N, C-alpha and C positions, 0 to 999 in steps of 0.2 A: 334121757335123751333130752339135748340142747337142739332145740329149732329156732331158726331165725325166720321170720314172715315178711319178706319185703309187700307192701301194701297193706299193712297191718290194719287197717281199720275197713279194710273193704267188707262187704257182705259175705262172699265165702272165707275169706280170712277170720272174721269176728266168729264164726261158728267153727271152724279148724281149731281155733286158738281154747275156744270153749272146751272140745273135745281133748285136745292135746293135753291141756292143763288139768282137766279131771281125772286124767288116769297118772296124773303124776310127772309127766314130762315139764321141762323149765322151757317158756316158750317167751320169745322176744319179737315184738311187732314194731316193724319201722314205720313211722306215720309221718306225714308233711307238719300237721299242724299239730302245735301244742295241746289244743282243746279237745283232742282226739285221746289222750290219755287215760283219761277216766273211764272211757268205754272198753277199752282193752284191760283195763284194771279189774272192771267189773267181771269181765271172763275168766279172770285169773293168769293174764299174760303182762309182761314187763313193757311197757311202751319206751321207745327210743325217737326222739325227732332227729328226723336225717331225711331230707328233700333228695331223693336219687337224680333230680333234674340239675342239682348244682352240686352235688356231693363228688369227693374223688375218690377212688378207686382203695386207696390207702384209709380212707376215711371208714368208709362201708368195711373194708377189711377187718377192722379194729372192732366193729359190732360182731363181725362173723367169728372173731377169734374163739376157739374151744368149742365151736358148735358141730353137733353130729350131722345135722341136715339143715338145708337152705330150702325156702320155698319161695318162687316168684308169684304173686298173686297180685301185684300191682295194675292199674290201669286208669289211663286218663280220663276214661269216666264219661257217661252222657254230657252233652253239652260242650264238649271239647271240640275242637276243630282240629283240621288236618296237621299244624304244626305239633302238638302235643302227642298224637298219635304217634310222632318220630320220636318224639323226645322221651315220652313214658313208655309205651307199648312196645319200641324197639330199644332205643336208646338206654332206659333204666335196666331194662332186662339184659343186655349186655354188660353193664356196668356191672350188675349184680353177680354175675357169671364171673366176671373178671376179678371181681372181690373174692369170692367164694375160692376160687383156684388160689389167689394171693394167700387166702388165710388157712388153704388145707383142706377145705370143707369138700368132700367128693361127693356125696348124696346131694342131689339138686333136682328139684319139682319146680315144673312150670304150669300154670294156668293158663291155657293159650285159648283158643276158639277154633270152633268148628267152621271150615271153607276155608281155612288158609292154605290147604293142600293144591289149589288152583288159583287162576287169575281171576278176580271179581269179573263176572257177565257184564255184557254192555248195559247202561242203565241202571248200575249199583249208583246208589247215592254216593257222592265223591267223598265225604267224609268216612262213610262206614268202607268204601272200598280202601281209603288210606288208612284205615284201623286193619283191617284183612292182612293189606302188604305189610305192614309194621310188624304184626303178630309173625306173619310168615318169615320175614327175614330175621326176627328175634330166634324163632325155632330153629332155623338154620343155622343160625350163629352156634346156638347150643349144642346141637347135634355135630357139631364139627370137631367139637372138643373131646381130647382125648384124658384131659385133666378131671371131667367129670361124671359121676355115675348119673346121668340125667334119665328123668322121665317126663315126657310131655304128653299133658292131660287137655283135650278139647271137648270141652261140655257141650251138649246142644243148646237149645235155649233155655235160659235159665228163669225159674219160676221161684216163687217164695212159698209153695205148699208146703205142707209137711213131708220131711222124708218118708219115704216108705222102706228104706234099706233094702231095696229091690231094684237092679240096675241093668243095663246092657253095655258092658264094655269089651271093646275089640277095637283092632285097627281099624275097621269099618264099621258103622253101626246103623247108618243111614240117619236123616234128620228126625228129630223128636225133642221134646221137652224134658228137662230134669231138674228136681229141685236142688236148692242150693245147699240144705241139708245132705243132701245125698254126695254132692258131690264133696262135700268135706268130711264125710265119712270114708269115700274112696281113696281121698288123699293121704289119710290116717293108714288106710290099709297099703298102700302104695310105699309109705315111709318104712312099713315094717316089713317089705317084702323087697330084699334086693336082688331078685331074678326079674323084676320088673326094670331093671336100668337098661337104660337103650333102646327105649320103648316109647312109639308115639302112639297114643291111643284115644279112640273116641268114646263119649258116654252120654248115654241118655238113659232114660228110665225104661225098666224092664221087669223081667220076673226072676231074677238070678240074686240071692242074697250077696251082700257086696264083698264079702271074704270070700266066698267061691268063687266070684268073678273075678276077683284079683288072682286067686290061687291059680284059675284056668289060664288067664294072660300069662302068669309067670311060667307054667309049665311049657308054654309055645315057645319062652325065648330061646335064643340060638346065640346070644353075645355072651 
């Protein structure tokens, strides 16, 4: 399988690239900075320099040509302001979805965020509120597309603890934390399970092995 990952130098993306490459998949990560290429090579992925804030749909579609799946794992990151939440967390996600459709890549996964299914409560930090609204708008855009077999994954609070391989994956889980290792493992399992298409799922640490958790939500799918 050939997978293209937007935001290829992100912490979840690097873990995902390592897992996919280790099992023999061809993995390409789109990165904004040339100096990030070596880190992708170290985990077995090909790096392609492509700035999703300035690239055209046609340019990104060329990078997606021949892919079996696409994963949007990009984000403006900590320290960025409200403007970049709009251009990356929303705008780049929409651009990547447009490019996937143009390239004929149906399987499309989005790493979103918990809390995007409601308006940020009063008192929320303005930048974080902008982030949640941008993620929500991107999710809504992707879910409206008939040309993509999308799955949206909304992890809880991300931590760098070693993955346990035990999760709680459901439409609604309640708030808790989840290791980035386990998020990557769940993304691999979602890529392998076409019955999870058109599901929006929350993910936190739990007591169910990853493959069992993904099989369980696939079994409830009605699409």
